[in-house]
N, C-alpha and C positions, 0 to 999 in steps of 0.2 A: 820967080816963077815956080808955081807949085809942081811938085813931082807927081806924075800920073800914077795912080794906084794900079797895082797889078791885079788882074782878075783872078779871083780865087774860086776854083770849081769844087766847092765843098759837096754839092749834090752829086758830082761825078764820083767822088770817093765813096759815097754811100751806095751809089748804083753798082759800082764794081764789087763792093762787099756783099751786095744783095745776091749776086750771081756766085761769087766764090768768097766764103768767109775770110776776112782779113786782107783781101786783095786791094781794097780801097786804101787801107793804111799803107800798103806797099807803094801804091801810086803817090801817096802823100809824103813818102820818104821815111815812114816809120816801118822799116823792113822787119826788124826783129819782132816788133809788136804785132805786125800783121801775120807773120809766120806762127807766132804763139797762139793767136786767135784761131788760125786755120787748124793747127794741130789739136787744140782743145775742143773745137766744135766738130771736127770730122773724124778723128781717130777713136777716142773712147766710146762715144755713143754707138758708133757702127759696130765696134767689137762686142759691146754688151748685147746689142740687139741680135747680132748673128748667133751669139752663144746662148742667150736666154731671153727669148721674145716676150715672156710674160711681164717683164719690166717695162714694156713699151709705153705704158701710160706715164710712169714716173720719169723715164728718160725723155719722153716727148715734152713734158712740161719744163723740165730743167733745160733742155735744148732751146726751147722757145724763149725762155727768160734770158739765157746767155746770148742768143742770137740778137735779141732786141738791144741788149747792152752793147754788143759788138757794133751794131749799126749806129748807135749814139756815139760810140767812141770813134767811128769812122767819119764823123762830121769834121773833117780837117781840110785845109786848103791844098789843092793840087795846082801848083803854080807853073812849073817848068814842064808842060805837057807838049812834047813834040809830036809830030804826026807818026813817026816811027814808034815812039813809046806808046802812044795811044793805040795803035794797031796791035802792038804786042799784048797790051792789057785786054783788048777786046778778044783776041785769040784765046788768051788764058780763060776769060770769062765763058767763052763758048765751050771750051774743053771741060771746064768745071761743070757747066750745065749738063753736058752730055754724060759725064761720069755720074752725076746725081740721078739722072734719068735711068741709066742702065744698071747701076750698081746700088741703087737705093734699097735698103732692106725692107722698106715699107711699100715697095711697088706692088707687092702681092697682097696688099691689104686694102680694104675699103672702109669708108666711114658712112654710116647710115643712121636713120632715126626711125622711131616707131610712131605710127599715126593712129593706131587702134588700141583697144584695151585687151586684145586676145592673149597677151603675155603678161598682163598685170598679175602680181605686183613686181615681177622680175624686172619689167620695163614699165616706166611710168609715162603714159601718154595723155594725162589729164590736165596738165598745167599750161597748155598752149604751145605754139610752135617753138618759141625761143627757149622754153624751159623743159620741153620733152627730152627724154633720154636719147643721147647719141651714143652709138657704140662702134667699136672697131671689129672687123671680122677678117679672117684670113682666107684668101681665095685658093690657096694651095694646101690647106690643112689635110685634105684627104687624098692627096696624090701618092703618099707613101704609107698611109694608114687608113683603116676603115672607120666610119662613124660608129660611135658607141652610144648605148642607152644613156639618156640624160644630157647628151650634147645639145646645145642650142645652135640651130643651124639657119642659114639663109637659104630659102627655097625659091626657085623660079616659078613664076605664075603658070608656066606650062604644066605644072603638076596640079593646078587648080582648074578643073573643067569648066566651072561657071564664072571664071574670071575673064572679063571682056577685054582687058588691056594688059600690057606688060608691067608687072610690078615685082618687087622682091618681098617675100614674106618671111617672117621670123617665127619658127616653131621649135618644139623640143622633141627629140627622138624618144619614142616610148617603146618601140619593139624593133627587132632586127630580122634580117633575112631568115626564112624557114621557121619563124616562130608563129604561134597561134595566139591571136588577140581576141579578147572578149570583155565587154563591160556589163557587169551586173551591179547596177547602182547600189551603193556609192563607191564600188571598187573597180579597179582595172586589173584584169587577169592576163598574164602572159604565160603560155604553156601550162595553164591550170593553176598558177600560183599568183596570189594577189601581190601587186607591186605597191610597196609602201612609199609614202611621201618622199623620204630622203633621196630616192633614186631619181625622182623628177623634181617637183616643187611642192613645198608644203605651205605656200603663202598665198593661195588664191582666195582665202577667206572662208572656205567651206571645209572645216575639219570635223572629222568624226572618228573617234578611236584611233587618232594618229594617221588616218588615211585622208587623201584628197577625196572629196565627194564627186566622183565622176558620174557623168550622166550621158545617156544616149542622145542623139540629135533632137533638138527641140522641134524643128520643122522637118518632118520626114519627106516633104515634097522635094527637098533638095538632096535627099539621100540616094546615092547611086548604088548599083548592085553589090559592089565590094565594100560598102560602108557598114558601120555598125548601127543599123537602123533600129535595133531593139535588143533586149537582154538575151534573146535566144540566138542572135547572130554571132558567128565565129568567123574571123578572117584569118586565112592561112597565107603568110607572106612567102613569096617566091624568091628566086635569086635576084640580088641587088634591089630588093624591095624593103622599104622602111615605113613604119607607122609613126606619123608625127601628130602631136597634139599641142594646143595652146595651153599655157599654164592656167589661164582663166577659162576653165571648162564651161562656165556659164555663157560665155560669149566668144566663141572661136570657131571659125570655119576651117576644118582640118580633116584628118583621115577618117574621122567618124562619119563624115558626109561622103567623101569621094574615094575612100579606100587608101591603100598604100601608095607611096611615091617611089619612083625609080631613083637610084643613086645619081643618075645623070642630071637630075633636076635639083640636086643638092649642090649649091654653088660654093659653100664654104662654112666655116665654123666661127661663131661669135666668140670673141676672146675677152672683151672688157667693155664696161661702160666708161666713157670718157667725158661726158657732160650730162648734167650740171656738176659743178665741183663737189658738192656734198654727196653726190651719188657715184663718184668715181670708185670703181672696184673691178677686180678680175672676176670673170665668170667661169 
């Protein structure tokens, strides 16, 4: 008489490891191996990200590769699974999930993509949805510090008077509170001084004597009272007001049209491009 084969719950091992790295290996009896995976995946990346967040792209890619290897390694039989042992593993999985939610160093970050060419060429939105640039931005960047000139920021559509629905826009800060802004094509002036390309972006395709070729709004019908509707206009920024521009000044709906935006509408700071692979870089 043939001996009945024991059921091997390999999928269960992978499931446990999906919630808590290495837990499936512990369930399969590979305790030391499971603990090693847990320590390797949970301790070093979190320490590095807490100390130095600009490495977030590199650490994220390494973590993803190691996590996938760990899941493959977790494809092991879980044979002696009693009800009590199963409940214990489920409780550990829930605890691990809660810890990852409340103590994840990435919880204050968001991932977004660009759909227009207003920030070209800093962000590429010309190659279709799957190949457009994806970037990571920090929602808490300005809780302890002020936005600076040149920062690329995510802005709420509440700052865009003619926007009919809620979106997030990406622009670059050109001027700060209490500064005076003026555009005399092809130059941008802040407090009477021309702002050279390196402070903003020098890659929008219109270069003249090392300056970006700035222009006043193309269609003044959309230009509001505090916009820069012409070369004679000067905008004086008030408390918590910022002047934002798209890097592609030929095609950008920004402060030239509707004037300065309040700091409350600046949702966070863009930190890095994370997709596609050949475009990965810190900003």
